[in-house]
N, C-alpha and C positions, 0 to 999 in steps of 0.2 A: 261124500268123500275128499279128502285132504287132497289138491291137486300137487304134482309132484313140480318138484324143484327145478328138474332137470332141462335144459333149455338147449335149442340146436344151436350149434356154433357159429358163433358171431364174431367179423374181424373187429377185435378192441386195440386200443393206440396203446402203446408201450408204457405210456402213464397215462392214467384219466387225467383229465385237464384242470389247472391250478390256476390259468391265467386266460386274458382275453385275446391272446394271441394264439394259444395251443386250441382255445375255443374256435377263433379263423378257422385257424389250418382246419380242422376238420368239419371245418362248413354249418357250425351251430350259431344263431343269433342268439340263442338262451337254451339252459338247461331245462331237463325236463324235471330233476331232482337237485336238489345242492345238501351237501353233505359236509355239516361243520366238526371239526374236532376241534380237541385241546392238545392232541397231540401232532405232530410233525407228520407228513405224508411220507410212510415207508410203505411201499408197492410187496407186501409181504403176507401169507395167507394167518399167521399171526396174531393180526392186528383187523381190528372188529370193523372200522372203515372203510379201507380197500377192500376188503373182503368181500362186502355188501356192496359197497361201488361196482366192485367186478361181477356181481352176482346179477345185480338190477340191469347194467350193461350187457349182459350174457343174454335177456331179456328184451332186447328190445330197445331200453331208455336210455337218453341221455344225462351221463351223471358228471358233475362237476364237483370239485374239492374245494372247501376255503379251511388250510389247516393253521392255527393258532392265530386267528386273526386278532388284530387292535381291538380291544373290548370298550375302547373309551369312547368309540367311534363307528358307525353303519358303514364306512367306506368301503371296507372290505369284503364286508357281506355284499356290499351291492354292487363289485364291481365285474361281476360275472352276469348281471341282470339277473328279471324276478323268475323265481322257476314256474315252469308248466303247472306243477303238479305239488310238491311239498320240499318241504327244507326238513334236513334230519341232522340231529343235535346229539353228540357224545361228549363227554370232558375227555374223552381218551383211554385208555391202556388200564390207568388207575385213578382213583376218585382223586378231585380236586385238590380236597383238603389233605389227603394223604400225601400227594404230591408235593404239597408246600408244606406241610408242618412234620416235625419228630413226634415221638411218644411223649416228651416232655412241651409239646406245643413250642418249639424252638423253628425260627423259620431255618428252613432247608437253603442250601447254596448250590444244589444242584439240580437236574432232572435229566433224567437218562434217554426222554424222549424228545428230544430237544439237540436241535443244531449245536454244539461247542460243550453240550451238556449243564450248560447255563441254567438255570432259575429263572422264573421271572415270565414267560411265554404265555402262562395263561392266568385268567383271574381264579379267586377263590368261589368254589359253587359257579364253577365254568358251565353248568348246565341251563340255570338260571339265567344266568347273563347273558349267552350267546341265545339262547330263546327269545328274551325281552331284546336283542339285539335284533333279530329278523322281524320279529314284529313291528317294530319300530319300523325296518327298511319296506317293510311287503307290507302293507294293510290287508287284513283277512285271508293271509298265506297261510294254510294250514302247517304247524308245525308238530314234527315227531321228535320223541327222545329216549334215547336208548345206552346201552353200557351198563358199567355197572356202577356208576354213580347214580345212575337216573331207578336203575333195577331196584336197587336195597333201599330207595327211599318212597318206594311208590303208598306204604302208607306212615302212619306217625311213627315217628322216630326218634330215637336218643341221637342229640347232637352232640361230640364229646368235646368240640370246639369251643361249644357256647354254654355245655354243662344246660340242654335244658330239651325238652320234648319239641321237637318243629313238626309241622301240616306237613301230608304229602306232599312233595316237591311238583307236585301236577297245579297246587293253587299257590305256593309260591311264584311257579314260571309260567302261570296260565299258558301251559302248549296244551294242544288238540287233543295228544294221544302219548300214552309212556309204554313203549316196547319192555319188558322184562326177560331175563333168559337171552336165549341166543336170537337173532333176530330176522334171519334171512326170509322165515314165511312172513311173518307179519311185516316188514317192510317189503316184498313183494305185493302180498293182498292191498296193500295200501295204496302203493302205485297203479295196480289194476283198477280197483274200486274209484277212486279220484279221476283217473281216464276215462270212465266209462259210467261216468256222472253224468248230467244232464247240468244240475247245477250243483259242483263238487264244493265240499266244504268239510271244517270239522266233524261235522254229525257223521259226516259219510263214513268215517274211519271207526265206529263204534261199533261194538263186536268179533273187532278179527281177535282170533285166538292167542294168546301169550300177552295182551295189552290190560292197558289202566286207563279212564278217563274217567273225570268229574260227570256225573250223572245221577241218576235217581233211581229207584227203586224197579220202576215199570219198565224199564230197559235190559233188564233180564230175562231170561223166556221164562213164561210161566211154569212151564215141568220143569224147571233146571233145579240141581241140587245147589241148595244154596249155605255158604260158611260167612256167619256175620260175624264180624269181629269187635271187639272193644272200640267204642267210639272216640275219637279224638278226645271229646273232654272227659271219661270214663278213663282214658290214662292218665291226665292229668290229675283228676283226682284219687286216683289209686292208682300207684306206680307196678303194682303185681299185674294189673290189668296189661302191661307192657308184655310181660313175658306169657300172657294167655295170648295174645296179637301174635307176637312170634310163632309160638309154637301152631297156633292154628294156621298162618299162612305158610310157616313150613309142612304142614298135612297138606295143604292143599295141591301146591308145587308136586312134593312125592307122590302123591294119587292119581294128579292131574286130570280130575272128571269136571271138580266143581267149581262153581264160579266165589265172588269171595265178595264184602261190600262193609266199608265202614262208613259210618256219619261222623261229615267235620263241618262243625258249624251244622247250619242248615241246610248240606250239601252231603252227597255220598260219593266216597270214592268208589267206582263200580271195576272188579278184574274179573275178566277172563278165565277159563281153566288155559292151564300152560298151551304153548304150541307145541303140535305132535312132533317129538324127533325128529330128525333127519334121518333116514334108513343110510346103510351100507352104500349103495349104488347115488344116494344123493352125495355122501360125505364123499364118497369118489369122485364124482363130478365137479364138486367145488376145485379139489389141489389140480385139476385140469386146466382152470383158470390161468391165462396169462400173465402171471405175476413175475413181475422184474427182478423181485429180490434184493431191494436199490432204493434208498431216499429218490426223494423226482430232483432233478437236474437243475431243479431251483437254490439245492442247499450247498453246492457240490463247493461255494468258497467261504460258507459261513460255519466249517469245521462238524468234526463225525459227530454223530448220533449214536451213544453208546448201544442205548437199545436196538439199532440197526445189527450193530456186528455182533452182538452176542446170540441173535435168533439167526443170523442169515442163514445159515445151512443148518438148520434144526427141522424136525419132522413130525407135525404131529399126527398120531396115529390113532386115537381117539379124543372123544369129550365124555364128560362127566368122572365122579368121582363117588366111590360105594362106600368111602371114611364116614362123610356125614361129621366130621370133627366139630364141636358147637361155635369154636371161633373162627371157622372157614366158613367163606362166601360162595365156594364153587358150587357146592348142592343146591346152595338158594338161586345160583344164577345158570350155571349148567345142567344141574339135576344130580341124584345120585344114581342113574342107571346110565351105564355103560355103552354108548354107540361108537362101532369101531368100524376103522377103514378095512380094505381087502386087503390081505397081501400084494395082490398083483400093484395095485393103487402105490403102496407104500415104495413098492421095488422101482414102479415107473419113474416115483419122483425123485428118487435117489440117484437113477441113472438118467434122470435129465440134468444132475447137477454138473454134468462134466461141461454141458453147453456154458456156463457160464463162467465170464470172464474173472471171476475173482476165486474161482474153485481149485482147491489145491488138493482134492481129496480126503477129506477129512469133513462127515457129519458129528456137527456137536451134538445131537441126541434126537432119539428116536423115542416119543413117549407124548405124555398129555399133564393131567393134573399130578399124576403120578405116572412111572417109568411101564410100571410091570399092573396094567389093569387092560392093557390090549386083549380084546376080544371075550375080556367078562360080561358074564350074564346072568340074570334073575332066573331061575325056572317058576317064579311063581309069578300070577299075574299081579299088576301096578299094584291095583287098587287093596289086595288083601296083603298086602305086606305092612305088620307094623310098626316095624324095627324104627330107631331112628339112626341105625348104626348099620351097613354091611357087616364088620367084622369086629366090633368093639359089642358088648366084652368078648366073646369069639366071633372067627368068624361062621359067617351060617351058613347052612350045610345047604342052603338053596343060591348061593353065590357061588357060580362055576366060572373056574378059571382053567388057564393052561401054561402054568412058568415055560414048560418045554416049549411050547408051540413061539410064546415071544420069546426066546433063546433063539429057537430056529430061523425067524424073521431078520433077527441082529447078524446071526450069521450068514443068508443069503444075501442081505444088503452088504456087509462087509466084502463079500466072493464077486462084488459086482467089478467090472472091469472100470477103472478109473477111479475106485473108492480103497486108501490106504485105511482110512481107522472111522471104527464108528465108535461113539461113544453113548453112556447113559448118563444125563445130568439132567433129568426131572425131578430127580428125586426115588429113591426104591422106597415101596410100601413093603418094611421088614417082617411085618409079621403074614404076609402073603407070600412071600421068598421064604422064609421058612418051611414052609409046605411042601418045597420041592428042592432040597441041598443039592440034589446033583445039580440042577439046573442053574441056580445059585451058586455055587463054585464056579460052574466056567464062566457065568458074567464076570464074577472076581476076576478071574485071571485074564480073560480076552477083550472085557467090557469097560472095564474103569480105568478112566486117563488119568490116575495119580490118585484123586479124590473121589469119596464116592458122599452124593450129600443123602441124607435120612435125617427126619423129623422127631426126635422122640418129646421133645418139647419141653418134658419135666422126668423126677424118677421118682417123686410123690404119688404114693396109692390113690389117696385123696384126689389131688391136683390134675392126677391123669383120670380119672376117673368123671370128673368135670367138663374136661379137654375134650372125651368120648375115646380116648388114646389108649392101645395096649399094655399093658402091665408092664415094669420094669424087667421084670425075667426074660420076656419076650426078647426085649432089647438086648440085654446080655448074652442071649443065647446066639444072636446074631453076631454081635459084635466077636465075641468067641471062635466064629465060623470065619467071619472076614481076616481076621488075626492069623490064623493058621492056616489057611489057603492063602493069602499074602506072601508068608513067611515060605510056602513050599512051593509056590511059582517064582519067588525068588526076587519079588518087586516093591519098591518102596511106595507104599499105599497108604492112605489114610483117609479114616472116615469124617465126614464133616457132618456134624450132629448140628440141628437146628432148636437153639432154647430159647423159653419164653419166661421172663419174670413178670412178679404183678398181675397173676391172672385171676378172677376172683375165685375166691377159695384158697388162694394160697396165702400163706403165713411167711414173717420173716425165716421160723422154724423150717419150714418146708425149703426155703431159696438156703438156708444152712447146712441142710439132707445133700441136696444138690451139689452146692461147692462142697462137700467133704465127700462126695462122692467122684467128683471131678477131679480133684487131688489125688486121691487114691489111683486114679487112674494116669493123676501125669497128665494129665488135661488143663492148660490153660484157656478157657473159651474166649474166642472173639468176637463171636454170632451168637448174638443172645438181643431179642428183640423182646423191649417193654409193649407188654398187652396196652393195643388202643384200640378201644370199643368202636368198634365200625358198625356202620346202620345195618340193621337185619338180622343180626345174629343171634342165635341164643344168649353165645357168650357174653355178649354188650347187655342183653334185659339182663344177665344175673349182676353184672355190674351195677347196672342202674338201680333194679330190684334188691340186691344184697341178699339174694336167697337160690336157691336151685331150682330144675324146673318144677320138682315137685314141692318147693316152697320154705322146705330147712333155709335156716338164716346159715348164712356164712361170713365170714370175715373177708373185704374188699378194699384193697390200697388203693384209694381213691384222690387222696392230696399229693402235691408234687412231693412234698418230704416222705411221704410212707411209699410210695413208688420207685422214689431215685434211692430210698434205702436197701429195697427189694435187688434192684436192677446193680446197686454198688456194692453187693454180697458174691456177685458173679464179676463184675467190671469194676473195680476200686474206683477209675475217673469217670464215674457214672454221670456227673454234670456235663459231659460232653455228649455230643449227637450220636448214640450209638452207628448210626448209620455212616457217621465220618469216622467212627473207629474200624467198621468194618471194613470201610475202603479205603482211608487215606492213604494208607502206607502200601497199599495193592498198585497204586497211580506208577506210570511209566511214561516216558517222554516218549512222544510221539516218533515214529526213525521213517526218514526220506525213503520213501518209492519211488525208485527211477523206472519201473516198471510200466509200460504205457498200458492205459487203459482203456479198452475196447468196450468201455458200455455203450447204451444209447440214449439218445435224449429221447422227448416224446414222439418225435418226426421219426425214430428209428434212425438217426444220424450220429456218427461217432461222435461222442462232446466230451465226454471225461476228461479229465488232466488226473494224475495218476494220484492214489489215497493210503495213505499208511494203513499195514493192515496190523501195528499193534494194537492191541485191545487195552483201554485205558483202565478196567475194572478186571479181576481176575475171575473168569467165569464161576469158579466156585462157589464165589459172593453175589450172583446174579439175583438180585430179587426175584423171592418167591411172588 
C-alpha cells in the first residue's frame, strides 16, 4: 500500500537554508539532503525544487539548497557540507538547452529564472554537470536527479542541438537514480530508504516507483509486466525504432502498471512503473506548506527575477492534461489524468494571500497546464483506455468535466475579502469551453484581463492532425463567441493565439494557408514558435524519422534554411530570435517603489528594501 505523503506539521524556516550562516542559525552541522538547481531559489509551489524541499522538511529531514552554483568548481557544492543521505539535482523549470538556445540554435541573452533576467547562470546539460560536481565533491554519495530535463532523457533520445541520438542521461551523468514525472513520493521514499539502511548506497534506491536506474533484467520482479523498448543500438541502426520506443514509453506512463527496460551497450536502463498520483487530500496538503512566495533574501541586491513576478500570486488548481498534444511534454511528465485540489484548499490559498506584503488584491491565474480542466476525470479504469488524447479527434465521452463548477470556483475566489480581480492566464482549452457556452460567456465577461491565451497552433487540417489538436472550425466557433460576448460586454479584449511553424508534416503551403487566414482576420502575429524537437515527445520522433506514428512519410523542415523560410512566412524578420520578437518591445523600465517592503529574511526578521512592482514582460507573453 502506498504511503501517504501527508505529514504532521513541523515548524519550517521562512526560507530553506542556502548558506552556512542560515544552517548555523538553525543549529545544523550539515543537511540530510542537498538539492541543487539550475534556477534561482524562489520559494513558491510552482517551482519543483522549493516544493520538494518543503515536502521533505515537513517529514523531518534537514534540506538545504544550492542554486545556480559555479559549475567550474566544487566550492559552492561543498560549502554546506556533505549531506547525510543524498543530493538531488534538477536543471530547473526548463530544460537547460531550451533555456540557452532559440529555435535556430542562437544563444539567448536572457533567463527568466535568474536575478536580473541574465543568461549564463547555468551550464548546458545542467543535470550532467551538477551530478559530476557532486560526485567529485562527495565521493560515494548517492545522487538522485529529476525535473523536466532528466525526466525526458531517461531513455535513448534525439538531441536537436547535436542532431544525434544520445544515450540515457543516466549513463552520461553517472547518477544513481533518475526520478521521472512529479517527484514527491519518490524523493521521500529515497530519503526513508537511505535513512533506514544499514549500509546506504545507490543500490538501496532501486525499485522505487516513478524512477529509472542502470541495472539488469534480474532487478525486475519475476511476476511484473515488462515493456521491452528498442535498444540504443536498434535506434541507431533504424531511425523508426525511435518512434516505437517513444510510443511504448508513452503507453507505460499512461497505463501506469508496467515496468520498462532498454538495453544500452551491455547494460540496461530499468524503468519502474509510474509513481501513484497524489490524491486530492495530498495535493491540498502541499499547498498548506509555508511558502514565502518570494525569492531568497540573498538576491535582494541582484535584480528582479522575471519568473518570480509572473507567478507570485497565481494558484495551481490541478495537475495533468488530457490533451495529449504530440509536441507537449506535460502528458509524459505530469500525466494525462487530471488530479485536482479541493475548492476549499484553493479558496484558503487565495484568502491567505491577503497577509502577503506584496499582495494588492489581484490573483493572476487559477489553473494548471490549462485553465479549465479543474476536477475533470476519466470514468474508465486507467489501463483500459487506448486513446492518445482525451480530446482529439473529439472529446471522449468518458472524459467528465464541469465548466460551471470551474466558473463557480472563480466567482467564489473573487468574492473573498481583499480580492479585487481574478484572471484566467494559463490558457483556455477552447474545445472544452465550447461544450458549455453559458459558462464560457461569463468567463469572457468577468475573468479575462484584456487578453485571453489560447493555443490553436495552426489551421491546416493535416498539421492539426499531426499535432493532436482540434480542427479549425472548433477554434473559429470559439473566436466568434469571444468577439460577440466581448462586444456585448463593451470591453476591449483580445485573443492571443499561440502559433507554430516548421512542425513535422507542415509544408510551406500549410504556412501560407495560415498566413492568409491570419491576414483575413486582420491579425499580425508576434507569438510564433518555430518547432523545437525536445527529447521524449512523439513530435520529436516524427521530426527524426520523417514519418507519422503510423509510418506514413511526411515532409519535415530540418535545415535552418527550411525552418527560417517557414517561420518567415508569418514573421518576416525571421532571422531574429523569435523570443526577442515576442518580448523586446514589451519591456519597461523599472519604476521606483518607495513603499516600505515588510518581507522577512530566513530568520523571520524584516529585511527587504523596496522592490519595483513593474513587470519586465507582459503577462500575456509568459512562456508556456
